[in-house]
N, CA, C and O of each residue as an XYZ file, in Angstrom:
272
protein
N     -27.143    187.384    -12.036
C     -27.833    186.298    -12.637
C     -28.565    185.512    -11.545
O     -28.001    185.238    -10.485
N     -29.797    185.160    -11.804
C     -30.631    184.426    -10.845
C     -30.583    182.934    -11.142
O     -30.074    182.507    -12.179
N     -31.122    182.150    -10.214
C     -31.169    180.710    -10.373
C     -31.957    180.335    -11.657
O     -31.510    179.482    -12.424
N     -33.084    180.951    -11.877
C     -33.900    180.643    -13.061
C     -33.165    180.876    -14.364
O     -33.224    180.059    -15.284
N     -32.462    182.017    -14.431
C     -31.758    182.336    -15.623
C     -30.562    181.412    -15.860
O     -30.254    181.052    -16.996
N     -29.902    181.040    -14.774
C     -28.757    180.143    -14.870
C     -29.217    178.772    -15.354
O     -28.516    178.132    -16.137
N     -30.389    178.306    -14.900
C     -30.908    177.008    -15.337
C     -31.199    177.057    -16.838
O     -30.849    176.136    -17.575
N     -31.843    178.141    -17.284
C     -32.173    178.234    -18.688
C     -30.883    178.362    -19.532
O     -30.786    177.780    -20.613
N     -29.932    179.101    -19.045
C     -28.646    179.233    -19.755
C     -27.962    177.867    -19.875
O     -27.528    177.480    -20.960
N     -27.868    177.147    -18.769
C     -27.205    175.854    -18.810
C     -27.935    174.884    -19.711
O     -27.301    174.130    -20.450
N     -29.279    174.888    -19.663
C     -30.028    173.946    -20.516
C     -29.786    174.275    -22.019
O     -29.614    173.367    -22.833
N     -29.777    175.545    -22.360
C     -29.505    175.937    -23.735
C     -28.124    175.546    -24.192
O     -27.950    175.067    -25.312
N     -27.153    175.740    -23.349
C     -25.769    175.387    -23.716
C     -25.642    173.885    -23.875
O     -25.016    173.425    -24.829
N     -26.224    173.095    -22.958
C     -26.117    171.645    -23.071
C     -26.818    171.124    -24.319
O     -26.319    170.202    -24.963
N     -27.968    171.699    -24.672
C     -28.658    171.303    -25.884
C     -27.830    171.579    -27.103
O     -27.670    170.706    -27.956
N     -27.293    172.786    -27.206
C     -26.475    173.116    -28.375
C     -25.196    172.297    -28.455
O     -24.802    171.894    -29.549
N     -24.544    172.043    -27.345
C     -23.345    171.230    -27.375
C     -23.674    169.779    -27.745
O     -22.941    169.153    -28.511
N     -24.779    169.243    -27.201
C     -25.138    167.853    -27.550
C     -25.560    167.753    -29.022
O     -25.342    166.716    -29.648
N     -26.151    168.792    -29.574
C     -26.490    168.750    -31.035
C     -25.230    168.762    -31.829
O     -25.135    168.040    -32.822
N     -24.238    169.558    -31.443
C     -22.969    169.564    -32.189
C     -22.281    168.259    -32.082
O     -21.762    167.752    -33.076
N     -22.254    167.675    -30.885
C     -21.622    166.353    -30.683
C     -22.341    165.287    -31.504
O     -21.688    164.399    -32.052
N     -23.671    165.351    -31.601
C     -24.434    164.409    -32.392
C     -24.097    164.554    -33.871
O     -24.047    163.560    -34.595
N     -23.877    165.716    -34.298
C     -23.550    165.962    -35.722
C     -22.178    165.460    -36.085
O     -21.995    164.828    -37.125
N     -21.182    165.746    -35.206
C     -19.800    165.440    -35.575
C     -19.201    164.195    -34.884
O     -18.188    163.677    -35.354
N     -19.782    163.718    -33.817
C     -19.217    162.565    -33.119
C     -20.090    161.323    -33.278
O     -19.680    160.345    -33.902
N     -21.315    161.368    -32.702
C     -22.219    160.212    -32.708
C     -23.654    160.694    -32.473
O     -23.903    161.584    -31.660
N     -24.575    160.091    -33.199
C     -26.007    160.438    -32.995
C     -26.501    160.086    -31.581
O     -27.543    160.574    -31.142
N     -25.758    159.252    -30.891
C     -26.181    158.899    -29.529
C     -26.202    160.078    -28.550
O     -26.830    160.006    -27.494
N     -25.512    161.158    -28.909
C     -25.525    162.350    -28.060
C     -26.907    163.005    -28.053
O     -27.164    163.882    -27.229
N     -27.793    162.598    -28.947
C     -29.156    163.152    -28.897
C     -29.919    162.712    -27.687
O     -30.916    163.332    -27.317
N     -29.450    161.609    -27.038
C     -30.083    161.201    -25.781
C     -29.905    162.249    -24.704
O     -30.783    162.418    -23.859
N     -28.763    162.971    -24.717
C     -28.558    164.056    -23.768
C     -29.560    165.198    -24.039
O     -30.092    165.779    -23.093
N     -29.815    165.515    -25.283
C     -30.805    166.502    -25.649
C     -32.179    166.114    -25.141
O     -32.919    166.940    -24.608
N     -32.513    164.825    -25.318
C     -33.817    164.356    -24.844
C     -33.920    164.431    -23.330
O     -34.967    164.791    -22.792
N     -32.804    164.082    -22.620
C     -32.817    164.206    -21.166
C     -33.065    165.633    -20.681
O     -33.831    165.873    -19.748
N     -32.388    166.570    -21.348
C     -32.554    167.980    -20.974
C     -34.003    168.418    -21.238
O     -34.586    169.131    -20.422
N     -34.570    168.010    -22.337
C     -35.951    168.369    -22.635
C     -36.924    167.777    -21.641
O     -37.862    168.455    -21.220
N     -36.723    166.529    -21.256
C     -37.611    165.894    -20.276
C     -37.460    166.537    -18.894
O     -38.432    166.663    -18.150
N     -36.275    166.928    -18.574
C     -35.995    167.606    -17.269
C     -36.682    168.959    -17.265
O     -37.280    169.344    -16.261
N     -36.606    169.675    -18.355
C     -37.286    170.989    -18.425
C     -38.811    170.788    -18.348
O     -39.508    171.587    -17.722
N     -39.314    169.755    -18.965
C     -40.755    169.486    -18.904
C     -41.221    169.216    -17.467
O     -42.204    169.788    -16.995
N     -40.486    168.328    -16.792
C     -40.904    168.020    -15.424
C     -40.704    169.196    -14.495
O     -41.467    169.360    -13.543
N     -39.698    170.022    -14.743
C     -39.493    171.192    -13.873
C     -40.545    172.247    -14.069
O     -40.767    173.070    -13.181
N     -41.207    172.246    -15.220
C     -42.305    173.191    -15.439
C     -43.489    172.855    -14.505
O     -44.244    173.744    -14.111
N     -43.634    171.607    -14.169
C     -44.759    171.210    -13.265
C     -44.373    171.169    -11.798
O     -45.200    171.432    -10.925
N     -43.109    170.838    -11.524
C     -42.694    170.693    -10.118
C     -41.910    171.897     -9.618
O     -41.730    172.039     -8.409
N     -41.432    172.778    -10.509
C     -40.620    173.934    -10.145
C     -39.335    173.516     -9.396
O     -38.864    174.207     -8.493
N     -38.793    172.357     -9.811
C     -37.540    171.889     -9.233
C     -36.765    171.083    -10.270
O     -37.337    170.299    -11.027
N     -35.476    171.291    -10.285
C     -34.585    170.426    -11.077
C     -33.265    170.405    -10.324
O     -32.990    171.298     -9.523
N     -32.423    169.362    -10.582
C     -31.183    169.263     -9.834
C     -30.277    170.485    -10.021
O     -29.564    170.853     -9.088
N     -30.281    171.116    -11.182
C     -29.445    172.273    -11.420
C     -29.809    173.428    -10.488
O     -28.939    174.200    -10.086
N     -31.076    173.546    -10.151
C     -31.464    174.660     -9.250
C     -30.831    174.502     -7.896
O     -30.392    175.481     -7.293
N     -30.776    173.246     -7.397
C     -30.162    172.981     -6.100
C     -28.668    173.351     -6.155
O     -28.146    173.958     -5.220
N     -27.996    172.993     -7.230
C     -26.573    173.287     -7.353
C     -26.341    174.781     -7.427
O     -25.458    175.309     -6.752
N     -27.132    175.469     -8.245
C     -26.931    176.943     -8.354
C     -27.243    177.657     -7.065
O     -26.594    178.650     -6.738
N     -28.243    177.165     -6.308
C     -28.492    177.799     -4.993
C     -27.322    177.600     -4.046
O     -26.946    178.525     -3.326
N     -26.733    176.388     -4.034
C     -25.553    176.160     -3.203
C     -24.363    176.978     -3.604
O     -23.495    177.279     -2.784
N     -24.316    177.350     -4.903
C     -23.218    178.212     -5.384
C     -23.429    179.686     -5.024
O     -22.543    180.523     -5.197
N     -24.656    179.979     -4.505
C     -24.915    181.324     -4.019
C     -25.679    182.222     -4.962
O     -25.792    183.422     -4.711
N     -26.206    181.674     -6.040
C     -27.017    182.539     -6.920
C     -28.319    182.932     -6.237
O     -28.913    182.132     -5.515
N     -28.760    184.160     -6.464
C     -29.980    184.597     -5.777
C     -31.244    184.075     -6.470
O     -31.232    183.703     -7.643
N     -32.292    184.062     -5.723
C     -33.590    183.693     -6.276
C     -34.151    184.914     -6.999
O     -33.780    186.035     -6.652
N     -35.037    184.745     -7.998
C     -35.590    185.893     -8.680
C     -36.505    186.686     -7.752
O     -37.161    186.121     -6.877
N     -36.540    187.976     -7.951
C     -37.401    188.873     -7.122
C     -38.833    188.591     -7.451
O     -39.201    188.520     -8.624
N     -39.653    188.428     -6.435
C     -41.104    188.135     -6.641
C     -41.793    189.332     -7.339
O     -42.701    189.132     -8.146
N     -41.386    190.513     -7.045
C     -42.045    191.697     -7.586
C     -41.744    191.862     -9.083
O     -42.520    192.499     -9.795
N     -40.667    191.316     -9.552
C     -40.283    191.469    -10.943
C     -41.054    190.542    -11.855
O     -40.964    190.674    -13.076
N     -41.789    189.635    -11.318
C     -42.534    188.637    -12.127
C     -43.842    189.172    -12.564
O     -44.596    188.478    -13.246
């Protein structure tokens, strides 16, 4: 698994968990969904998000340039 895939996986899991929490616990959990969406939006332009730094420190490889 590469850094890019791990970021997308984590974002998807956080969105689904926050939607479930908003349904069964409190609608305020939708703020977490909004935060993830805004973070994905800014990372589309800057190619950086905090999760990428964490996954790199954990040793996940960068995607191969030739595979793109």
